C-alpha positions as CSV (number, residue, x, y, z in Angstrom):
1,M,-13.6,-18.3,-10.7
2,A,-10.3,-17.7,-12.4
3,K,-8.2,-20.4,-14.2
4,E,-5.4,-19.4,-11.9
5,P,-7.2,-18.7,-8.6
6,W,-4.0,-18.1,-6.6
7,L,-3.8,-14.7,-8.3
8,Y,-6.8,-13.7,-6.3
9,Y,-4.5,-13.0,-3.4
10,L,-3.0,-10.1,-5.2
11,R,-6.3,-8.2,-5.9
12,Y,-8.5,-9.3,-3.0
13,R,-8.2,-9.0,0.7
14,I,-7.3,-12.7,1.2
15,P,-4.5,-13.3,3.8
16,F,-1.3,-14.1,2.0
17,P,0.0,-17.7,2.7
18,R,3.3,-16.1,3.7
19,D,1.5,-14.4,6.7
20,I,-1.3,-16.9,7.4
21,I,0.4,-18.8,10.3
22,G,1.3,-15.5,12.1
23,L,-2.2,-14.2,11.7
24,L,-3.6,-17.5,13.1
25,D,-1.4,-17.2,16.1
26,R,-2.9,-13.7,16.7
27,H,-6.5,-15.0,16.1
28,R,-6.8,-12.6,13.1
29,V,-8.3,-14.9,10.5
30,D,-12.1,-15.5,10.2
31,I,-13.0,-17.9,7.4
32,G,-16.6,-18.4,8.4
33,P,-18.5,-21.5,9.7
34,S,-17.9,-23.7,6.6
35,A,-16.4,-27.1,7.6
36,Q,-14.8,-27.3,4.1
37,A,-13.1,-23.9,4.6
38,H,-11.7,-25.0,7.9
39,T,-10.4,-28.2,6.3
40,L,-8.8,-26.2,3.5
41,L,-7.1,-23.9,6.1
42,E,-5.7,-26.9,8.0
43,T,-4.3,-28.4,4.8
44,L,-2.8,-25.0,3.8
45,V,-1.1,-24.6,7.2
46,T,0.2,-28.2,7.1
47,E,1.7,-27.7,3.7
48,L,3.2,-24.4,4.7
49,K,4.9,-25.8,7.7
50,N,6.3,-28.6,5.5
51,N,7.4,-26.1,2.9
52,S,5.3,-28.0,0.3
53,L,2.4,-25.7,-0.4
54,S,0.9,-26.7,-3.8
55,A,-0.7,-24.4,-6.3
56,A,-3.9,-26.5,-6.0
57,T,-4.2,-26.0,-2.2
58,S,-3.3,-22.3,-2.5
59,G,-5.8,-21.7,-5.2
60,R,-8.7,-23.6,-3.4
61,F,-8.1,-21.6,-0.3
62,A,-8.1,-18.4,-2.2
63,E,-11.4,-19.3,-3.8
64,S,-12.9,-20.4,-0.5
65,F,-11.9,-17.2,1.3
66,L,-13.1,-15.0,-1.5
67,E,-16.5,-16.7,-1.3
68,H,-16.5,-16.0,2.4
69,L,-15.8,-12.3,1.8
70,L,-18.6,-12.2,-0.8
71,S,-21.0,-13.8,1.7
72,T,-20.2,-11.2,4.4
73,K,-20.3,-8.3,2.0
74,A,-16.9,-7.2,3.3
75,T,-14.6,-4.9,1.4
76,L,-13.2,-7.1,-1.4
77,E,-10.3,-5.4,-3.0
78,R,-7.0,-4.4,-1.5
79,D,-6.4,-0.7,-0.8
80,G,-3.8,-0.3,-3.5
81,W,-5.5,-2.2,-6.3
82,K,-7.4,0.7,-7.9
83,L,-4.1,2.7,-7.8
84,V,-2.5,-0.1,-9.8
85,Q,-5.3,-0.2,-12.3
86,A,-5.4,3.6,-12.8
87,A,-1.7,3.9,-13.2
88,T,-1.5,1.3,-15.9
89,A,-4.5,2.7,-17.7
90,N,-2.7,6.1,-17.9
91,P,1.0,5.6,-17.2
92,V,2.0,9.0,-18.6
93,Q,-0.2,10.9,-16.1
94,A,0.8,8.6,-13.2
95,F,4.5,9.0,-13.8
96,G,4.2,12.8,-14.4
97,D,2.1,13.3,-11.2
98,L,4.7,11.3,-9.1
99,L,7.6,13.2,-10.8
100,L,6.2,16.6,-10.0
101,G,5.4,15.5,-6.5
102,A,8.7,13.7,-6.1
103,R,8.1,13.4,-2.3
104,D,5.3,11.0,-3.2
105,A,7.3,8.9,-5.7
106,S,9.2,7.2,-2.9
107,Y,8.0,5.9,0.4
108,H,9.9,4.8,3.4
109,P,8.0,2.4,5.8
110,G,9.5,2.1,9.2
111,I,11.5,5.3,8.8
112,N,10.7,8.3,11.0
113,P,9.0,11.0,8.8
114,T,11.0,13.7,10.6
115,F,14.2,12.1,9.2
116,V,12.7,12.2,5.7
117,D,11.8,15.8,6.2
118,L,15.4,16.5,7.1
119,V,16.6,14.9,3.9
120,D,14.1,16.9,1.9
121,D,15.2,20.1,3.5
122,I,18.9,19.4,2.8
123,M,18.2,18.6,-0.8
124,R,16.2,21.7,-1.5
125,D,19.0,22.8,-3.9
126,G,19.3,19.3,-5.5
127,R,22.6,18.3,-3.9
128,V,24.2,17.1,-0.7
129,T,27.4,18.8,0.5
130,A,30.1,17.0,2.6
131,A,28.9,18.7,5.8
132,E,25.3,17.8,5.0
133,S,26.3,14.2,4.4
134,N,28.1,14.1,7.8
135,F,25.0,15.6,9.5
136,L,22.7,13.0,8.0
137,T,25.1,10.2,9.1
138,E,24.8,11.5,12.7
139,K,21.0,11.7,12.4
140,C,20.9,8.0,11.2
141,A,22.0,6.9,14.7
142,E,19.5,9.3,16.4
143,Y,16.5,8.1,14.3
144,D,17.6,4.4,14.0
145,V,18.0,4.6,10.2
146,S,20.5,2.2,8.6
147,R,23.2,3.4,6.3
148,E,21.7,1.2,3.6
149,A,18.4,2.9,3.9
150,L,20.0,6.3,3.8
151,T,21.9,5.4,0.7
152,R,18.7,4.2,-1.0
153,I,16.8,7.4,0.0
154,L,19.6,9.7,-1.2
155,R,20.1,7.8,-4.5
156,F,16.5,8.1,-5.3
157,K,16.1,11.7,-4.2
158,L,19.2,12.9,-6.0
159,R,17.7,11.6,-9.2
160,F,14.2,12.9,-8.8
161,H,14.4,15.9,-6.4
162,S,16.1,18.3,-8.8
163,P,14.6,21.8,-8.3
164,L,14.6,22.0,-12.1
165,I,11.9,19.4,-12.5
166,A,8.9,21.8,-12.4
167,L,10.7,24.2,-14.9
168,V,11.5,21.4,-17.3
169,D,7.9,20.2,-17.2
170,E,6.7,23.7,-18.0
171,I,9.2,24.0,-20.9
172,C,8.3,20.7,-22.4
173,K,4.5,21.2,-22.2
174,D,4.2,22.2,-25.9
175,G,6.5,19.3,-26.9
176,T,9.4,21.6,-28.1
177,V,12.4,23.4,-26.5
178,T,13.3,26.9,-27.8
179,D,16.7,28.5,-27.6
180,I,15.4,31.0,-25.1
181,E,13.9,28.2,-22.9
182,R,17.2,26.3,-23.0
183,Q,19.2,29.4,-22.1
184,L,16.8,30.1,-19.1
185,L,17.2,26.5,-17.9
186,T,21.0,26.8,-18.2
187,E,21.0,30.0,-16.2
188,R,18.8,28.5,-13.5
189,A,21.1,25.5,-13.3
190,T,24.1,27.8,-12.8
191,E,22.3,29.7,-10.0
192,L,21.7,26.3,-8.2
193,G,25.4,25.6,-8.1
194,G,26.2,24.2,-11.5
195,V,24.0,21.3,-12.6
196,P,26.0,19.3,-15.2
197,T,25.0,19.9,-18.8
198,G,24.5,16.2,-19.3
199,E,21.9,16.2,-16.5
200,I,20.1,19.2,-18.1
201,E,19.9,17.3,-21.4
202,R,18.7,14.1,-19.7
203,L,15.9,16.1,-17.9
204,L,14.8,17.6,-21.3
205,R,14.8,14.2,-23.0
206,R,12.7,12.8,-20.3
207,G,10.2,15.7,-20.4
208,L,9.9,15.6,-24.2
209,S,9.6,11.8,-24.3
210,L,6.8,11.9,-21.7
211,R,5.0,14.6,-23.7
212,H,5.4,12.7,-27.0
213,Y,4.7,9.2,-25.6
214,R,2.4,7.1,-27.8
215,S,1.5,3.5,-27.0
216,S,2.0,2.8,-30.8
217,E,5.7,3.6,-30.4
218,D,5.9,1.2,-27.4
219,P,4.7,-2.1,-29.0
220,A,6.1,-4.2,-26.1
221,G,4.0,-2.2,-23.6
222,L,7.1,-1.7,-21.6
223,F,6.4,1.7,-20.1
224,P,2.9,0.8,-18.7
225,S,4.5,-2.4,-17.4
226,L,7.3,-0.4,-15.6
227,I,4.7,1.9,-14.0
228,G,2.5,-1.1,-13.2
229,G,5.4,-2.8,-11.6
230,F,6.2,0.3,-9.5
231,F,2.6,0.4,-8.1
232,V,2.5,-3.4,-7.5
233,C,5.8,-3.2,-5.6
234,R,4.6,-0.2,-3.6
235,H,1.0,-1.1,-2.8
236,I,0.9,-5.0,-2.9
237,L,4.4,-6.2,-2.2
238,H,5.2,-3.2,0.0
239,D,8.8,-3.4,-1.2
240,P,10.2,0.2,-1.3
241,E,13.6,-0.7,-2.7
242,L,12.1,-2.6,-5.7
243,A,9.5,0.1,-6.2
244,D,12.4,2.7,-6.5
245,D,14.1,0.4,-9.0
246,F,11.0,0.3,-11.2
247,F,10.5,4.1,-11.0
248,T,14.2,4.7,-11.9
249,A,13.9,2.2,-14.8
250,A,10.8,4.2,-16.1
251,D,12.9,7.3,-15.9
252,E,15.8,5.7,-17.8
253,Y,13.3,4.4,-20.4
254,L,12.1,7.9,-21.2
255,S,15.5,9.7,-21.1
256,A,17.4,7.1,-23.0
257,V,19.1,7.7,-26.4
258,P,17.2,6.7,-28.5
259,P,14.0,7.2,-26.3
260,Y,11.8,4.4,-25.2
261,S,14.5,1.9,-24.7
262,L,15.9,-0.1,-21.8
263,D,18.6,-2.7,-21.9
264,A,17.6,-6.4,-21.8
265,N,19.5,-7.1,-18.6
266,T,17.7,-4.4,-16.6
267,Q,14.3,-5.7,-17.9
268,Q,15.1,-9.3,-16.9
269,R,16.4,-8.2,-13.5
270,L,13.2,-6.3,-12.8
271,S,10.9,-9.1,-14.0
272,D,12.8,-11.8,-12.0
273,A,12.6,-9.6,-8.9
274,L,8.9,-8.9,-9.3
275,A,8.2,-12.6,-10.0
276,G,10.2,-13.6,-6.9
277,G,8.4,-11.1,-4.7
278,L,4.9,-12.3,-5.9
279,N,5.9,-16.0,-5.5
280,N,7.2,-15.3,-2.0
281,L,3.9,-13.7,-0.9
282,I,1.8,-16.6,-2.1
283,C,4.4,-19.3,-1.3
284,T,3.8,-20.8,-4.7
285,E,5.9,-20.8,-7.9
286,I,3.2,-18.9,-9.9
287,F,5.8,-17.2,-12.1
288,V,8.7,-19.2,-13.4
289,G,12.2,-17.7,-14.1
290,G,12.5,-15.9,-17.3
291,T,8.9,-14.7,-17.5
292,G,8.7,-11.3,-19.2
293,L,7.9,-8.2,-17.3
294,A,4.9,-7.3,-19.5
295,S,3.6,-10.8,-19.1
296,I,3.7,-10.6,-15.3
297,V,2.0,-7.3,-15.1
298,A,-0.6,-8.3,-17.7
299,S,-1.4,-11.5,-15.6
300,V,-1.9,-9.4,-12.4
301,L,-4.2,-6.9,-14.2
302,A,-6.2,-9.8,-15.8
303,I,-7.4,-11.0,-12.4
304,P,-11.2,-11.0,-12.9
305,N,-13.6,-8.6,-11.2
306,V,-15.7,-10.4,-8.6
307,Q,-18.8,-8.8,-7.2
308,P,-21.5,-10.0,-4.7
309,A,-24.3,-11.7,-6.5
310,S,-27.0,-9.4,-5.1
311,G,-25.3,-6.1,-6.0
312,G,-27.6,-4.4,-3.5
313,P,-26.6,-1.9,-0.9
314,T,-24.9,-3.0,2.3
315,V,-27.2,-3.3,5.2
316,R,-26.1,-1.6,8.4
317,T,-28.2,-1.5,11.6
318,T,-27.5,-0.1,15.0
319,K,-29.1,-0.8,18.3
320,V,-28.3,1.3,21.4
321,S,-29.4,0.4,24.9
322,D,-28.3,0.8,28.5
323,Q,-26.5,-2.6,28.1
324,G,-24.4,-1.6,25.1
325,V,-24.3,-1.1,21.4
326,E,-24.7,-3.7,18.6
327,I,-23.7,-2.7,15.1
328,I,-24.0,-4.8,12.0
329,A,-21.7,-3.6,9.2
330,K,-20.8,-5.5,6.0
331,G,-21.9,-8.8,7.5
332,L,-20.0,-8.5,10.8
333,R,-21.8,-7.9,14.0
334,F,-20.0,-5.8,16.6
335,E,-21.3,-6.1,20.1
336,L,-20.2,-3.9,23.0
337,H,-20.5,-5.6,26.4
338,S,-19.6,-4.6,30.0
339,I,-17.6,-6.9,32.3
340,D,-16.4,-6.7,35.9
341,N,-13.0,-8.2,36.3
342,P,-10.1,-6.3,38.0
343,R,-7.5,-8.7,36.4
344,L,-8.5,-7.8,32.8
345,P,-7.4,-4.8,30.7
346,L,-9.6,-1.7,30.1
347,F,-11.1,-3.4,27.0
348,H,-10.4,-6.4,24.8
349,H,-12.3,-8.3,22.1
350,E,-12.9,-11.8,20.8
351,I,-14.1,-13.0,17.4
352,I,-16.5,-15.9,17.1
353,G,-17.5,-16.5,13.5
354,S,-18.8,-13.3,12.2
355,V,-19.4,-11.8,15.6
356,V,-16.9,-9.4,17.2
357,R,-17.5,-9.0,20.9
358,V,-15.9,-5.9,22.5
359,F,-15.7,-6.0,26.3
360,V,-15.2,-2.8,28.4
361,N,-14.0,-3.6,31.9
362,S,-16.0,-1.5,34.5
363,S,-13.6,-2.6,37.2
364,H,-10.6,-1.0,35.6
365,P,-9.1,1.7,37.9
366,F,-9.4,4.3,35.0
367,L,-13.2,4.0,35.0
368,H,-13.4,4.1,38.8
369,R,-11.7,7.5,38.8
370,S,-13.7,8.9,35.9
371,D,-17.1,10.5,35.2
372,D,-19.8,9.2,32.9
373,G,-18.4,11.3,30.0
374,A,-15.1,9.4,30.1
375,A,-16.9,6.1,30.3
376,L,-18.7,6.9,27.1
377,L,-15.4,7.9,25.4
378,V,-13.9,4.6,26.4
379,R,-16.8,2.7,24.9
380,Q,-16.4,4.6,21.7
381,L,-12.7,4.2,21.5
382,A,-12.9,0.5,22.3
383,L,-15.2,-0.1,19.3
384,S,-13.2,2.1,16.9
385,I,-9.8,0.8,17.9
386,T,-11.0,-2.8,17.7
387,L,-12.4,-2.1,14.2
388,T,-9.1,-0.8,12.9
389,R,-7.3,-3.8,14.3
390,I,-9.5,-6.2,12.3
391,E,-7.7,-5.5,9.1
392,L,-10.0,-7.3,6.7
393,Y,-12.8,-4.9,7.5
394,G,-11.0,-1.8,8.8
395,D,-11.8,0.8,6.0
396,D,-12.8,4.4,6.2
397,E,-16.4,3.7,5.2
398,I,-17.1,1.5,8.2
399,L,-15.3,3.9,10.6
400,D,-17.5,6.7,9.3
401,D,-20.5,4.5,9.9
402,F,-19.4,3.9,13.5
403,F,-18.8,7.5,14.3
404,D,-22.0,8.6,12.6
405,R,-24.2,6.1,14.4
406,L,-22.7,6.0,17.9
407,P,-24.2,8.4,20.6
408,M,-21.4,10.9,20.8
409,N,-20.6,13.9,23.0
410,D,-18.9,16.4,20.7
411,K,-17.2,18.1,23.6
412,L,-15.4,14.9,24.4
413,V,-14.8,13.3,21.0
414,A,-13.3,14.9,17.9
415,R,-15.0,13.9,14.7
416,K,-11.8,13.7,12.8
417,H,-10.2,10.2,12.8
418,T,-7.7,8.2,10.9
419,T,-7.2,4.5,10.2
420,T,-4.0,2.6,10.5
421,R,-3.0,-0.7,9.0
422,D,0.0,-3.0,9.0
423,T,2.1,-2.7,5.8
424,S,1.2,-6.3,5.0
425,D,-2.2,-5.1,3.9
426,H,-4.3,-8.1,4.7
C-alpha cells in the first residue's frame, strides 16, 4: 500500500470522508463483513463529527475499503481517473481537443442544458449584444440560474467560443503564419463584427505556442500541471469554477509574451485552491499551504496502480426461475424477490453485506391493472434502477450484463440505456 494511503480516495472509488456520514444515513456504504473495517468506520465517523479526523484514521479506512473493493472484484477506479492520466500524458492534444470543441471545455452541473444551448446560440458570432444580455438575464429567472453562474459561463465562453478558433488552428498547423493567412484572418474578423487586433494576435500566439510546445522548454512542468489540474477539478473535485480557472490559466500560459509563462501569484492562487479542494474532500490536511502546483498534480498522479491479486476474469452467473432472478456481478449478488404488501412502494431494495435484495410488490395497484408484459418490465426496471443507484458498482459494463442476461421482451423494452450518477462520484 502507498506511503500516503489517504491519496487512494482520489483515484479509487472509496467514499470521500466529506460525504461518508450522508451516505451512511442513506444506507449507501457497504464495507463488507470485516469487524476491523466496521471498527475503522466507527472511528472515522466519530472523528468526523468531532472535526478531528486524523491522517492515520483516514489512511487506514482508505486501505481497508480498497481491500474490500479488491475482494469483491468491483470497479476500482473513479470514472474520471483515466481522463486525468491521459490528459497529463499528452497535454497538448488534450488542450487542443477541448479548445476546438469549446462546448466540452466547460461543464455546468445543475444548470438546465437548454439554457446553455441558448447561450451557445447567442454567442455564435463570438459576442453578446446589450439586447442579448437582457434576454439572458430574463432567462436566468425562468431556468433558475444565478447571475453569478451566468457571469462565469459568459466569461469562459467569451474567451473560448470565438468563431475564429477553427481557422486559427488551421493556420497554425504548420507552425508559421504567412501574410496571406494573416490577411484572411483579419478579413474574417471584420466580417464577424470587428474582433480587436489584440485578440487576433493573442489567438495566433496561443495557436503557435501549442504547435511548438516542447516539454524541454517547460522545465517546471507547468503546462501538464495546469491541464492535470483542470481535469482533477472537473472529474474528481467536480468544481466547475476552479476547472474554468485552470483552463483559462493554460490559455494564458500559451498566449503570454514571452510564451510559456504565468505570473507567480496566479500559480500560487491555483495551487492553494486545488490543495484546499482536495483537503476538503478528504477532511485531512494532506497538502499544506504553499505547496507548488506541479508538486500537487505529481502527487495525485503518483498514486499506485492496485489490481486484484488473481487478475482473472470477473465471474458472472445468472439464475432465472419462476420465483425471480439472481445475478452475481463483480462480487455482488443481486436477488429479485416478490412481496405482497399494499402499504409498500412498487419496488424497493435492501443491502445486506454483499447481497442486494430487490423487492417487487405484487400488491401494488399498478400491477393489479397491468398484464404479464408490464410485470416483466417492472421487474427489469427494478433491477436496473437499483443497480444505478448503488454508485460504487453502477457502471456501463454491469448494466450491459444485466440487459444481456435478463429475459427480455424487445417489444416492451428498448435495448438502449444510460447510467446516471451523483456528481460526488462515489
